[in-house]
N, C-alpha and C positions, 0 to 999 in steps of 0.2 A: 520540562527541561527550558522553559522560559527564562527562569531564574539564572540559567547559564548563558543566556544573551541568542537561544537558537531562534528562527523566525516562527511566527506566530501563525501566519495565514497566508495563502497568494491572493492578489488581485491583479485586475486589469486595469494599469496605467493609464497615464491620460496619453499616450502613445500607442496604446492598443495594443501594448505587450505584455506579458506577464512579469509581475515584480514580486517580492515577497515583503512582507511587513514584520517589523521587528522593533523591539524595546529594548534598547541598551541600560541592561541589569545595573549599571552605576548610575547612569545620570536619570533614568528612566524616560529618555528622549524616544520618541515613537518616530519611526522613520521608513522608507520604502530601498529595498535594495535588490540588486541582480547580481550579487558577488555572495550571499551566503546561504544560498539555498540551492539544491541542486538543479530545480528545475530551471530557472531563469539561467544559469551556468550552462548546460545543455544546449538551452534554446540560442543561445548566444553563440557557442561553439560550432552548432551546426549553420548560423548565418555566417560565420567566417570559414567555413570548411564545409559547402555542400556536398561534396564528394563523400562526406562520411555517413551518409545514412539514404537508402533508397529512398525516393521520393518524400524525402522530409521529415522520414519516421523518426520518432523520438525514444520514447519507453511507454511502460505500462505501468499505471497507478497502482498498487495493490491495496484496495481500501478495507478497513473492517469500518465499523459505523457508529460503536458504543460508545465515541467522543465525536461523534460527526464525522464530516470530511473536507479533506484542505485548509483545515483551521477554521470552520464554521461549524457551529453546534446545530447542525440540522437533527439529530435524534430525539425519538421521542422519549417520554418518560411515564412510563406506565402506571409508578406508582402514585401519579396524581390522576387519582379518579375523574371520571368525565364529570362528575357535580360538584368537585372540587372548588372554593371559591380560589383558590391558587391557578386554576387549569386557564381562565382567560388570558392571565398576562404570560403563561409560559405559553402557550399557543402562539399568541403574536408576537414573542420573542423569536420563536422557532419559526415563525413564517418568513420575519423579517431574515434570520439567516439563511433561508431557502433561498429566498428573493436575491439575497446577495450573491450567493456561490454560483447561482444558473449562468450569469456572463463568464463568470472565470471557466467553468465546464466546458462551455460554448467555444471560447478562444483556444483553451487546451486541445480540443477535440479539432480545432482547426489547423492548428499548428503540430500536428503528427505525434498527440498522446492520445493513450486508448487505456480503458481500464479492465480492472479484473477483480475479483471476490476474495479476499482473504478470512472470509466468514465475517458474520456481523460482530461476534463478541471474542476474536480471536480464539477459538475453542480448539481442542487436541481432538481430531476425529477419531483418533484411535482408539479413544478411551472414552468418548459422550455416549449414549444411547441414540437409538435412531430417532426416538421422540423429540429428544433436545437439539438433534442437528437439524430436523425437518423445523422446529421453531425458529432455528437462528437462521436456517436459509429464508425462511417465508419473511423475517424481520429485516434482512439485508435487502432482499428485494422490493420491501414496501420503504424504506429510510434511506438507501442506498441507491438500489437499482433504478428505482424511480427518477432519481435526479441524473445518473451518468446513461442511463439505457441499458438495454441488456448486453450480458458478457458470455463468452463460452469458455472462458479462463477463469478457473480456481488454482489459488496457490495456498497449500496446504501450510497453516499454521505450525511451526517448529518442525514442518516438515513431516508431519506426522501422516502416514495414509492410512487411510479408512479400513482399507480390505489385508492389510499387513504388507510385508515386502514383496510377496509373490503377486502383485497386484496386476501383472499383465494376464494370468492365466486365471485368478481369482477375482471373480465379480460378485460381493455379497448386494445384499439388500441394500446398505447405507449407498454404496457406489451406484448402484442402478437407480437409487432416488435422485442422487444428485445430477447423474444422467439427464435424467428427465424433468430436471429443472433447466436443463439448457447449457449446462455444461459439458465440454467436449476435449479442454485440454485441463490436464491435470498437473501440475508441477511441483514436488517435493523440494529437498534441499541434496547437493552434492555439488562435486566439482569436476566431473569428468562429463563428457557429451555424451547424453543420454536422452533418447525419444524411443519410445516402441508404440507401436500400435495395438490397443488389446484384441485379441481375436475372437472374443464374444460379442461385443457390442462397440459402438462407435464412439470413441474415446481414444485420446493419447496420451501416454503416461511420459513425462519429461523430468529433469532436474533442474534446478537453479541456483546460483552463488548468492553467498550471502558475506559480501565485502564489508564488515562494520567492525567496530571495537573490539569485539570477541576474537573473531579470526584474525586482526591486526595484531592482537597481543599473542595471541594463542598457535594460530595456524600458518605463520610466515611461511615452512616449507611448502604446504599444501598450494599457496597462491604463488608461487613464483613464477609460474607460466604466463601468469598475466602483471604481478607487479612486485617490486619487495617493500616489505611493510617498514623496512629499515629507512627508505626514503620517502615514506608518507607521513609515519607519527612522529610527532614533535615530544620525547618523553621528556623533556626540561620545563614543558609548560602544562604537559595533561598530568591529570590525577595519578597519582602512583599506585597503580591498578597491577602493577607486575607484566613482564613479557616471559616465554619461554626461550626467549633468544638472547645470545650477548649482544 
């Protein structure tokens, strides 16, 4: 989405605060901004309204790993063999990205941000085999967890639950494995306040909202308790993808 003018990465500015790097798709000018990315926008809002959050808490980054993290290409390429002549250059580039993202992670932690897993490859936990999930989870720990630190929070990709909809009472081998890897809070997708403790294992099951382009266009009524999509999305300048409300 860089061609649409989205920010490409988070950086620590000369002022010690988090900024976002952006390249103008028309002029190709690269600049830093605090107005085009949710992270510095929330940072500045909390600075102006400290009563908004307890002890300056911000939000949780739900991270995958297949394209690195926070705009840095920290992912490993397992298709490049250890003995390949391309490996040294790749490892040098990857290490430079790892070194660059570390101060960003540190500053985010210092300013109230935390991290959770969204799986390494954004995989559907309700359809993948246990072997695939194990490989993905280990890869997330190796490539992402090694940088952001351990987390107890797993956000289900697509909201798909590994043990079906009755996951409070049902605990299968996949959930047991994920819990054994340190996860204790498992978040699906929904619009209601929902949080339950599993009765047979140390875990909390909850839901999360996803206010995005799809819900702005297609689920206005479900989100009216929080905002009115009509007040947010500018249909005169956005692509004509349609809405289900007048």
